[in-house]
N, C-alpha and C positions, 0 to 999 in steps of 0.2 A: 768781600775782602778786596783791599786795594794793595797792589804790588807797586813798589817805588824802587826804581833802578836808576842809579847815578854812576856815570863813568867820568874819569878824569885822565887827562894826559899831563904828566908831570914834566917840569923843566929838567934838563940834564943835571944842573946844579941849582940850588937855591938855599938861602940862609946858611951858606958855608958848608953844605952837605951834599953828597951825591944823590942822584935820583933814587937809588935803592935804599939808602938811609932814610930819606924822606918818605918813601913808600912804606917802609916798616914802621916809622913813627906815626904816620897817618893811620895805618891799620891799627896799631896799638891804641891810639887815642879814640878811634871810632869804636872799637871793641869795649873800651872803658865807658862809653856813653850808655851802654846797656844797663849799667848800674845806676846811672843818674837820671835817665829819662824813662818814666814808667810806660809810656806808649811804645817804646822801642823794645819789643820783646822777642820778635822773630826777625833775625837779620843775619847776613853773612857778608864778609869782605873777602874779595879775591884779588890777587895781584897777577898781572900779565906775566907770561913766561919771559925770561931774560932774552931768549932767542926769537921772540916774536917779531913780526914785520915792524919797521920803524914808525909807520903811521898809526899803529893800533893804540888803543887806550891802555893805560897802565894799571888802573885801579877801578874796581867795580864794587859797588855797594848794592845788595839786594835786600830789601826789607818789606815785610808784610804788615798791614794794619787792618783791624777789623772794620774801621770806618774812615771816611774822608776826614772827619773831624779829628780823629786820632793822628792822622798824618799831618794835618795842619798844626795841631798842638806840638807835635815833635819838631816841625820846622821852625816854630816860633820859640822853642825852649832856649833859654840863654846858653846852655851848654852846646846845643846844636849850632846856634849862631856863632859862638866862639870857634867851633870846629871849622865852620865854613870860612871864617876869616883866616884861620891858620892855613887851610888848604889853598885858599885864593893866592897866597904868597908863593906856594910851591908849584902850582899848575901853570900850564901855558895860558895866555890870555883868552884864547878861544877853546881851551881844553876841558870843557865841561859839556856833558850831554845828560839828559834826564828824561824819563818817561814814567807816568803813573797810569795804571790800568787796572780794571776790575778782573778778578779771577772768577 
């Protein structure tokens, strides 16, 4: 089993919306991907607490895949690619961190 964790730091404002509005929309869009991408069957999205330290990440995705091939198929899926482009506009330029590891 492969665990895939992605963290984002969002801009204070982007696309005419506040950070909180963009976080909520990103969470809703990510959750909707579970219906579109068959490889994405075990995942959760968490948002940082509003009172957290300023340098912390704002958004966390934790997903599990049976194989590395499933993770790769998920990452190449057009719906995931579109989500990545959406989030890229909302996050800080260096505001992404990711790790994949075997459970």
